[in-house]
C-alpha positions as CSV (number, residue, x, y, z in Angstrom):
1,X,0.1,0.1,-0.1
2,X,3.2,2.3,-0.2
3,X,3.2,2.8,3.6
4,X,6.3,3.8,5.3
5,X,6.1,0.9,7.8
6,X,5.8,-2.8,6.9
7,X,4.0,-4.2,10.0
8,X,2.3,-3.2,13.3
9,X,4.1,-3.5,16.6
10,X,2.8,-5.7,19.5
11,X,3.1,-4.7,23.1
12,X,4.7,-6.9,25.9
13,X,5.1,-5.9,29.5
14,X,8.7,-7.1,29.4
15,X,9.7,-4.4,26.9
16,X,8.4,-1.3,28.9
17,X,8.8,1.2,26.0
18,X,6.6,-0.7,23.7
19,X,3.3,0.7,24.7
20,X,4.2,4.2,23.5
21,X,5.7,2.8,20.4
22,X,2.7,0.6,19.4
23,X,0.3,3.5,19.8
24,X,2.4,5.8,17.6
25,X,2.7,3.0,14.9
26,X,-1.0,2.2,15.1
27,X,-1.9,6.0,14.6
28,X,0.4,6.4,11.6
29,X,-1.1,3.2,10.1
30,X,-4.7,4.1,10.9
31,X,-6.0,4.2,7.3
32,X,-4.1,0.9,6.5
33,X,-5.7,-0.8,9.4
34,X,-9.0,0.5,8.9
35,X,-9.1,-0.8,5.2
36,X,-7.8,-4.1,6.6
37,X,-10.5,-4.3,9.1
38,X,-13.1,-3.5,6.6
39,X,-11.9,-6.3,4.3
40,X,-12.2,-8.6,7.3
41,X,-15.7,-7.2,8.2
42,X,-14.7,-6.5,11.7
43,X,-16.7,-4.5,14.2
44,X,-13.4,-2.5,15.1
45,X,-13.4,-0.8,11.6
46,X,-16.1,1.5,13.0
47,X,-13.6,3.0,15.7
48,X,-11.4,4.5,13.0
49,X,-14.4,6.2,11.5
50,X,-14.9,7.9,14.9
51,X,-13.1,11.1,15.1
52,X,-13.6,11.2,18.8
53,X,-11.8,7.8,19.2
54,X,-9.0,8.6,16.8
55,X,-8.5,11.8,18.9
56,X,-8.0,9.7,22.1
57,X,-5.7,7.3,20.3
58,X,-3.5,10.5,19.1
59,X,-3.4,11.9,22.6
60,X,-2.4,8.5,24.2
61,X,0.4,8.3,21.7
62,X,1.6,11.6,22.7
63,X,1.4,11.2,26.5
64,X,3.0,7.8,26.4
65,X,5.7,9.2,24.1
66,X,6.4,11.9,26.9
67,X,6.3,9.1,29.5
68,X,8.9,7.2,27.4
69,X,11.1,10.2,27.2
70,X,11.0,10.4,31.0
71,X,11.8,6.8,31.5
72,X,14.7,6.8,29.1
73,X,16.2,10.1,30.9
74,X,16.2,8.3,34.2
75,X,18.2,5.4,32.8
76,X,22.0,5.1,32.9
77,X,25.0,4.2,34.9
78,X,25.4,7.4,36.7
79,X,21.9,8.4,37.5
80,X,21.7,9.3,41.2
81,X,18.8,10.0,43.5
82,X,19.1,13.7,43.4
83,X,19.1,13.9,39.7
84,X,16.2,11.5,39.2
85,X,14.3,13.6,41.9
86,X,14.7,16.8,39.9
87,X,13.7,15.0,36.5
88,X,10.5,13.7,38.2
89,X,9.8,17.1,39.9
90,X,10.2,18.7,36.4
91,X,7.9,16.3,34.9
92,X,5.1,16.9,37.5
93,X,5.5,20.8,36.7
94,X,5.1,19.9,32.9
95,X,1.8,18.2,33.8
96,X,0.6,21.2,35.4
97,X,1.7,23.3,32.5
98,X,-0.1,20.9,30.1
99,X,-3.2,21.0,32.3
100,X,-3.3,24.7,31.9
101,X,-3.1,24.6,28.1
102,X,-5.9,22.1,28.0
103,X,-8.1,24.3,30.2
104,X,-7.8,26.9,27.5
105,X,-8.9,24.3,25.0
106,X,-5.3,24.1,23.5
107,X,-3.6,20.9,22.5
108,X,-0.5,22.4,21.1
109,X,1.7,20.5,23.5
110,X,0.5,17.2,22.1
111,X,2.0,17.3,18.6
112,X,0.2,14.3,17.1
113,X,-3.2,15.3,18.4
114,X,-2.7,18.9,17.5
115,X,-1.9,18.0,13.9
116,X,-4.8,15.7,13.4
117,X,-7.3,18.3,15.0
118,X,-5.9,20.9,12.5
119,X,-6.0,18.4,9.5
120,X,-9.5,17.1,10.3
121,X,-11.2,20.2,11.6
122,X,-12.5,18.6,14.7
123,X,-15.7,20.1,16.1
124,X,-15.9,18.5,19.5
125,X,-12.5,19.5,20.6
126,X,-14.0,20.7,23.9
127,X,-15.1,17.3,24.7
128,X,-11.8,15.9,24.0
129,X,-10.1,18.4,26.2
130,X,-12.2,17.5,29.1
131,X,-11.2,13.8,28.9
132,X,-7.6,15.0,28.6
133,X,-7.8,17.3,31.5
134,X,-9.3,14.5,33.7
135,X,-6.5,12.1,32.6
136,X,-3.8,14.5,33.2
137,X,-5.2,15.4,36.6
138,X,-5.3,11.7,37.8
139,X,-1.7,11.2,36.3
140,X,-0.4,14.1,38.4
141,X,-2.1,13.2,41.5
142,X,-1.0,9.6,41.3
143,X,2.6,10.7,40.8
144,X,2.4,13.1,43.6
145,X,1.0,10.4,45.9
146,X,3.8,7.9,44.6
147,X,6.6,10.5,45.2
148,X,5.4,12.7,48.2
149,X,8.9,13.9,49.1
150,X,9.2,15.7,45.6
151,X,6.5,18.1,46.3
152,X,7.9,19.0,49.9
153,X,10.6,21.2,48.3
154,X,13.2,19.9,50.6
155,X,16.4,22.1,49.8
156,X,18.8,20.8,52.4
157,X,20.7,19.0,49.9
158,X,20.9,21.3,47.0
159,X,24.4,22.4,47.9
160,X,25.5,18.9,46.7
161,X,24.7,19.7,43.1
162,X,24.7,23.5,43.2
163,X,27.6,24.3,45.4
164,X,28.7,27.5,43.7
165,X,25.5,29.7,44.1
166,X,25.1,33.1,45.8
167,X,23.8,31.9,49.0
168,X,24.8,28.2,49.4
169,X,24.4,28.0,53.1
170,X,20.7,29.4,53.3
171,X,19.2,25.9,53.4
172,X,22.1,23.5,53.9
173,X,21.0,22.0,57.1
174,X,24.5,21.4,58.2
175,X,26.4,22.2,61.5
176,X,28.2,25.5,62.1
177,X,31.5,24.0,61.5
178,X,30.6,22.2,58.2
179,X,28.8,25.3,57.1
180,X,32.0,27.4,57.5
181,X,33.8,24.6,55.5
182,X,31.2,24.8,52.9
183,X,31.5,28.7,52.7
184,X,35.4,28.2,52.3
185,X,34.9,25.6,49.6
186,X,32.2,27.6,47.7
187,X,34.7,30.7,47.7
188,X,37.4,28.7,46.1
189,X,37.6,29.8,42.4
190,X,40.0,26.9,41.4
191,X,37.5,24.4,42.8
192,X,34.7,26.3,41.0
193,X,36.3,25.7,37.6
194,X,36.8,22.1,38.3
195,X,33.2,21.6,39.4
196,X,32.2,22.9,35.9
197,X,34.4,20.4,34.1
198,X,33.7,17.1,36.0
199,X,30.7,15.1,37.2
200,X,29.3,15.8,40.6
201,X,30.4,12.5,42.2
202,X,33.9,12.9,40.7
203,X,34.2,16.4,42.2
204,X,33.2,15.3,45.6
205,X,35.6,12.4,45.5
206,X,38.5,14.8,44.6
207,X,37.9,17.1,47.5
208,X,37.7,14.4,50.0
209,X,41.2,14.8,51.1
210,X,40.6,18.7,52.1
211,X,36.9,18.4,52.8
212,X,36.4,14.9,54.2
213,X,33.2,15.3,56.2
214,X,31.4,17.4,53.3
215,X,32.5,14.8,50.8
216,X,31.2,11.9,52.8
217,X,27.7,13.5,53.2
218,X,27.6,14.3,49.5
219,X,28.6,10.9,48.5
220,X,26.1,9.2,50.9
221,X,23.4,11.1,49.0
222,X,24.8,10.4,45.4
223,X,25.9,6.7,45.9
224,X,22.4,4.9,46.5
225,X,20.7,3.4,43.4
226,X,18.2,5.7,42.0
227,X,16.5,3.1,40.0
228,X,16.8,-0.7,39.1
229,X,18.6,0.1,36.0
230,X,22.0,-1.6,37.1
231,X,20.2,-4.6,38.4
232,X,18.3,-4.9,35.0
233,X,21.7,-4.6,33.1
234,X,23.3,-7.2,35.0
235,X,20.4,-9.6,34.7
236,X,20.5,-9.2,31.0
237,X,24.3,-9.8,30.9
238,X,23.9,-12.8,32.9
239,X,21.3,-14.3,30.7
240,X,23.6,-13.6,27.6
241,X,26.8,-15.2,29.4
242,X,25.3,-18.2,31.2
243,X,23.2,-20.0,28.7
244,X,21.9,-23.6,29.1
245,X,25.0,-24.8,27.3
246,X,27.1,-22.9,29.8
247,X,25.2,-23.5,33.1
248,X,28.2,-24.5,35.2
249,X,30.1,-21.4,34.3
250,X,31.2,-19.1,37.0
251,X,30.2,-15.6,35.8
252,X,31.5,-13.4,38.4
253,X,34.6,-12.1,36.7
254,X,32.8,-12.1,33.3
255,X,30.0,-10.2,34.7
256,X,32.1,-7.4,36.1
257,X,33.6,-6.8,32.6
258,X,30.3,-6.9,31.1
259,X,28.5,-4.3,33.1
260,X,31.5,-2.0,33.8
261,X,32.3,0.9,31.5
262,X,36.2,0.5,32.3
263,X,37.9,-1.1,29.3
264,X,40.0,-4.2,30.4
265,X,43.9,-3.9,29.8
266,X,44.0,-6.9,27.4
267,X,47.6,-6.6,26.8
268,X,48.4,-6.9,30.6
269,X,45.9,-9.8,31.0
270,X,47.5,-11.7,28.0
271,X,51.0,-11.0,29.3
272,X,50.3,-13.1,32.4
273,X,48.9,-16.1,30.5
274,X,51.1,-19.1,29.2
275,X,50.5,-19.4,25.4
276,X,49.9,-22.6,24.1
277,X,52.8,-23.5,21.6
278,X,52.8,-26.5,19.3
279,X,54.5,-29.8,20.3
Protein backbone atom coordinates (compact mmCIF):
# COMPACT_ATOMS: atom_id res chain seq x y z
CA UNK A 1 0.00 0.00 0.00
CA UNK A 2 3.05 2.26 -0.17
CA UNK A 3 3.18 2.77 3.60
CA UNK A 4 6.33 3.82 5.40
CA UNK A 5 6.03 0.87 7.81
CA UNK A 6 5.68 -2.79 6.89
CA UNK A 7 3.98 -4.11 10.03
CA UNK A 8 2.37 -3.17 13.33
CA UNK A 9 4.18 -3.46 16.65
CA UNK A 10 2.99 -5.71 19.46
CA UNK A 11 2.97 -4.69 23.11
CA UNK A 12 4.68 -6.72 25.80
CA UNK A 13 5.05 -5.91 29.48
CA UNK A 14 8.70 -7.02 29.43
CA UNK A 15 9.65 -4.32 26.92
CA UNK A 16 8.38 -1.32 28.86
CA UNK A 17 8.86 1.18 26.02
CA UNK A 18 6.65 -0.76 23.64
CA UNK A 19 3.32 0.72 24.77
CA UNK A 20 4.18 4.18 23.47
CA UNK A 21 5.67 2.84 20.26
CA UNK A 22 2.70 0.65 19.33
CA UNK A 23 0.32 3.57 19.81
CA UNK A 24 2.40 5.79 17.54
CA UNK A 25 2.64 3.05 14.91
CA UNK A 26 -1.10 2.30 15.09
CA UNK A 27 -1.92 5.98 14.63
CA UNK A 28 0.44 6.30 11.67
CA UNK A 29 -1.10 3.21 10.02
CA UNK A 30 -4.69 3.97 11.01
CA UNK A 31 -5.93 4.23 7.41
CA UNK A 32 -4.27 0.95 6.39
CA UNK A 33 -5.60 -0.79 9.51
CA UNK A 34 -9.06 0.62 8.80
CA UNK A 35 -9.05 -0.80 5.27
CA UNK A 36 -7.85 -4.17 6.52
CA UNK A 37 -10.59 -4.33 9.17
CA UNK A 38 -13.19 -3.41 6.55
CA UNK A 39 -11.99 -6.27 4.35
CA UNK A 40 -12.23 -8.61 7.33
CA UNK A 41 -15.69 -7.21 8.15
CA UNK A 42 -14.56 -6.52 11.70
CA UNK A 43 -16.65 -4.43 14.09
CA UNK A 44 -13.47 -2.60 15.11
CA UNK A 45 -13.40 -0.84 11.74
CA UNK A 46 -16.07 1.56 12.99
CA UNK A 47 -13.66 2.89 15.63
CA UNK A 48 -11.37 4.37 12.98
CA UNK A 49 -14.37 6.19 11.50
CA UNK A 50 -15.04 7.84 14.87
CA UNK A 51 -13.07 11.11 15.12
CA UNK A 52 -13.49 11.18 18.89
CA UNK A 53 -11.87 7.75 19.22
CA UNK A 54 -9.01 8.65 16.85
CA UNK A 55 -8.38 11.84 18.86
CA UNK A 56 -8.08 9.77 22.03
CA UNK A 57 -5.66 7.45 20.22
CA UNK A 58 -3.56 10.45 19.12
CA UNK A 59 -3.49 11.81 22.67
CA UNK A 60 -2.45 8.45 24.12
CA UNK A 61 0.34 8.21 21.54
CA UNK A 62 1.56 11.65 22.63
CA UNK A 63 1.35 11.16 26.39
CA UNK A 64 3.02 7.73 26.31
CA UNK A 65 5.72 9.19 24.10
CA UNK A 66 6.39 11.79 26.80
CA UNK A 67 6.39 9.09 29.48
CA UNK A 68 8.88 7.10 27.42
CA UNK A 69 11.16 10.14 27.21
CA UNK A 70 10.97 10.48 30.99
CA UNK A 71 11.78 6.80 31.51
CA UNK A 72 14.75 6.93 29.13
CA UNK A 73 16.15 10.06 30.78
CA UNK A 74 16.13 8.27 34.14
CA UNK A 75 18.19 5.31 32.92
CA UNK A 76 21.98 5.11 32.88
CA UNK A 77 25.00 4.07 34.93
CA UNK A 78 25.50 7.43 36.63
CA UNK A 79 21.93 8.25 37.57
CA UNK A 80 21.70 9.28 41.21
CA UNK A 81 18.77 9.89 43.51
CA UNK A 82 19.12 13.69 43.45
CA UNK A 83 19.12 14.00 39.65
CA UNK A 84 16.22 11.55 39.29
CA UNK A 85 14.27 13.52 41.87
CA UNK A 86 14.84 16.69 39.82
CA UNK A 87 13.64 15.02 36.61
CA UNK A 88 10.48 13.71 38.25
CA UNK A 89 9.79 17.12 39.79
CA UNK A 90 10.22 18.71 36.35
CA UNK A 91 7.79 16.22 34.79
CA UNK A 92 5.12 16.97 37.40
CA UNK A 93 5.54 20.68 36.68
CA UNK A 94 5.17 19.91 32.97
CA UNK A 95 1.91 18.10 33.74
CA UNK A 96 0.64 21.22 35.48
CA UNK A 97 1.65 23.32 32.45
CA UNK A 98 -0.12 20.92 30.07
CA UNK A 99 -3.21 21.08 32.28
CA UNK A 100 -3.30 24.88 31.99
CA UNK A 101 -3.02 24.64 28.21
CA UNK A 102 -5.80 22.06 27.96
CA UNK A 103 -8.04 24.12 30.24
CA UNK A 104 -7.85 26.81 27.54
CA UNK A 105 -8.86 24.15 24.97
CA UNK A 106 -5.38 24.14 23.47
CA UNK A 107 -3.66 20.85 22.58
CA UNK A 108 -0.54 22.39 21.02
CA UNK A 109 1.71 20.53 23.49
CA UNK A 110 0.49 17.21 22.07
CA UNK A 111 1.88 17.35 18.54
CA UNK A 112 0.17 14.28 17.07
CA UNK A 113 -3.25 15.28 18.37
CA UNK A 114 -2.75 18.93 17.42
CA UNK A 115 -1.86 18.06 13.81
CA UNK A 116 -4.78 15.63 13.50
CA UNK A 117 -7.20 18.19 14.95
CA UNK A 118 -6.04 20.83 12.47
CA UNK A 119 -6.13 18.50 9.47
CA UNK A 120 -9.52 17.01 10.33
CA UNK A 121 -11.16 20.23 11.60
CA UNK A 122 -12.47 18.58 14.77
CA UNK A 123 -15.73 20.11 15.98
CA UNK A 124 -15.93 18.56 19.46
CA UNK A 125 -12.42 19.49 20.64
CA UNK A 126 -13.89 20.76 23.93
CA UNK A 127 -15.11 17.26 24.77
CA UNK A 128 -11.68 15.83 23.99
CA UNK A 129 -10.02 18.47 26.17
CA UNK A 130 -12.31 17.56 29.07
CA UNK A 131 -11.21 13.94 28.78
CA UNK A 132 -7.53 14.91 28.55
CA UNK A 133 -7.84 17.25 31.53
CA UNK A 134 -9.33 14.46 33.65
CA UNK A 135 -6.56 12.06 32.66
CA UNK A 136 -3.73 14.56 33.26
CA UNK A 137 -5.17 15.44 36.68
CA UNK A 138 -5.28 11.78 37.70
CA UNK A 139 -1.77 11.19 36.37
CA UNK A 140 -0.40 14.17 38.31
CA UNK A 141 -2.17 13.13 41.53
CA UNK A 142 -0.90 9.57 41.14
CA UNK A 143 2.70 10.70 40.70
CA UNK A 144 2.48 13.09 43.66
CA UNK A 145 1.05 10.34 45.89
CA UNK A 146 3.77 7.94 44.72
CA UNK A 147 6.59 10.47 45.23
CA UNK A 148 5.36 12.69 48.10
CA UNK A 149 8.85 13.96 48.98
CA UNK A 150 9.14 15.69 45.61
CA UNK A 151 6.45 18.21 46.46
CA UNK A 152 7.87 18.94 49.92
CA UNK A 153 10.55 21.13 48.29
CA UNK A 154 13.32 19.94 50.61
CA UNK A 155 16.32 22.15 49.77
CA UNK A 156 18.76 20.82 52.38
CA UNK A 157 20.76 18.83 49.80
CA UNK A 158 20.83 21.42 47.03
CA UNK A 159 24.41 22.38 47.93
CA UNK A 160 25.60 18.97 46.72
CA UNK A 161 24.62 19.67 43.11
CA UNK A 162 24.60 23.50 43.16
CA UNK A 163 27.60 24.31 45.27
CA UNK A 164 28.70 27.59 43.72
CA UNK A 165 25.53 29.67 44.07
CA UNK A 166 25.07 33.06 45.67
CA UNK A 167 23.79 31.84 49.05
CA UNK A 168 24.76 28.18 49.32
CA UNK A 169 24.35 28.10 53.13
CA UNK A 170 20.75 29.38 53.31
CA UNK A 171 19.19 25.91 53.43
CA UNK A 172 22.10 23.51 53.77
CA UNK A 173 20.98 22.04 57.11
CA UNK A 174 24.62 21.54 58.17
CA UNK A 175 26.30 22.22 61.53
CA UNK A 176 28.12 25.50 62.07
CA UNK A 177 31.54 23.95 61.51
CA UNK A 178 30.51 22.23 58.29
CA UNK A 179 28.77 25.39 57.11
CA UNK A 180 32.03 27.29 57.55
CA UNK A 181 33.84 24.60 55.55
CA UNK A 182 31.14 24.84 52.89
CA UNK A 183 31.58 28.63 52.66
CA UNK A 184 35.33 28.15 52.29
CA UNK A 185 34.87 25.53 49.59
CA UNK A 186 32.28 27.59 47.69
CA UNK A 187 34.63 30.61 47.69
CA UNK A 188 37.49 28.71 46.02
CA UNK A 189 37.67 29.87 42.39
CA UNK A 190 39.88 26.98 41.31
CA UNK A 191 37.43 24.43 42.69
CA UNK A 192 34.57 26.26 40.97
CA UNK A 193 36.29 25.80 37.61
CA UNK A 194 36.87 22.13 38.40
CA UNK A 195 33.20 21.71 39.41
CA UNK A 196 32.15 22.86 35.93
CA UNK A 197 34.34 20.33 34.12
CA UNK A 198 33.74 17.08 36.03
CA UNK A 199 30.74 15.11 37.24
CA UNK A 200 29.28 15.87 40.65
CA UNK A 201 30.42 12.51 42.06
CA UNK A 202 33.93 12.94 40.71
CA UNK A 203 34.19 16.44 42.17
CA UNK A 204 33.25 15.34 45.70
CA UNK A 205 35.69 12.43 45.50
CA UNK A 206 38.51 14.77 44.49
CA UNK A 207 37.93 17.18 47.40
CA UNK A 208 37.67 14.41 49.98
CA UNK A 209 41.23 14.94 51.18
CA UNK A 210 40.61 18.56 52.16
CA UNK A 211 36.88 18.47 52.97
CA UNK A 212 36.38 14.91 54.18
CA UNK A 213 33.12 15.34 56.14
CA UNK A 214 31.40 17.34 53.38
CA UNK A 215 32.54 14.80 50.80
CA UNK A 216 31.19 11.88 52.83
CA UNK A 217 27.80 13.58 53.28
CA UNK A 218 27.62 14.32 49.56
CA UNK A 219 28.61 10.81 48.51
CA UNK A 220 26.11 9.24 50.92
CA UNK A 221 23.41 11.05 48.93
CA UNK A 222 24.90 10.29 45.49
CA UNK A 223 25.84 6.62 45.91
CA UNK A 224 22.43 4.93 46.52
CA UNK A 225 20.82 3.45 43.41
CA UNK A 226 18.09 5.74 42.13
CA UNK A 227 16.53 3.04 39.92
CA UNK A 228 16.79 -0.66 39.12
CA UNK A 229 18.72 0.07 35.91
CA UNK A 230 22.01 -1.48 37.07
CA UNK A 231 20.21 -4.59 38.31
CA UNK A 232 18.41 -4.98 34.99
CA UNK A 233 21.66 -4.52 33.04
CA UNK A 234 23.35 -7.18 35.17
CA UNK A 235 20.44 -9.60 34.73
CA UNK A 236 20.52 -9.11 30.95
CA UNK A 237 24.27 -9.69 30.90
CA UNK A 238 23.92 -12.93 32.90
CA UNK A 239 21.20 -14.21 30.55
CA UNK A 240 23.60 -13.72 27.62
CA UNK A 241 26.71 -15.14 29.31
CA UNK A 242 25.29 -18.08 31.26
CA UNK A 243 23.19 -20.03 28.78
CA UNK A 244 21.89 -23.58 29.09
CA UNK A 245 25.04 -24.74 27.30
CA UNK A 246 27.25 -22.99 29.89
CA UNK A 247 25.15 -23.51 33.01
CA UNK A 248 28.16 -24.47 35.17
CA UNK A 249 30.13 -21.37 34.26
CA UNK A 250 31.22 -19.07 37.10
CA UNK A 251 30.20 -15.67 35.78
CA UNK A 252 31.54 -13.35 38.50
CA UNK A 253 34.60 -12.05 36.61
CA UNK A 254 32.85 -12.04 33.23
CA UNK A 255 29.91 -10.14 34.70
CA UNK A 256 32.18 -7.41 36.10
CA UNK A 257 33.64 -6.82 32.63
CA UNK A 258 30.22 -6.94 30.96
CA UNK A 259 28.56 -4.29 33.15
CA UNK A 260 31.57 -2.03 33.75
CA UNK A 261 32.41 0.90 31.49
CA UNK A 262 36.12 0.48 32.28
CA UNK A 263 37.94 -1.04 29.33
CA UNK A 264 40.04 -4.10 30.32
CA UNK A 265 43.80 -3.92 29.76
CA UNK A 266 43.95 -6.95 27.49
CA UNK A 267 47.69 -6.64 26.85
CA UNK A 268 48.43 -6.93 30.58
CA UNK A 269 45.98 -9.80 30.98
CA UNK A 270 47.43 -11.75 28.05
CA UNK A 271 51.01 -11.11 29.20
CA UNK A 272 50.30 -13.03 32.39
CA UNK A 273 49.02 -16.10 30.50
CA UNK A 274 51.13 -18.96 29.20
CA UNK A 275 50.67 -19.29 25.44
CA UNK A 276 49.92 -22.74 24.09
CA UNK A 277 52.69 -23.64 21.67
CA UNK A 278 52.72 -26.52 19.26
CA UNK A 279 54.62 -29.67 20.27
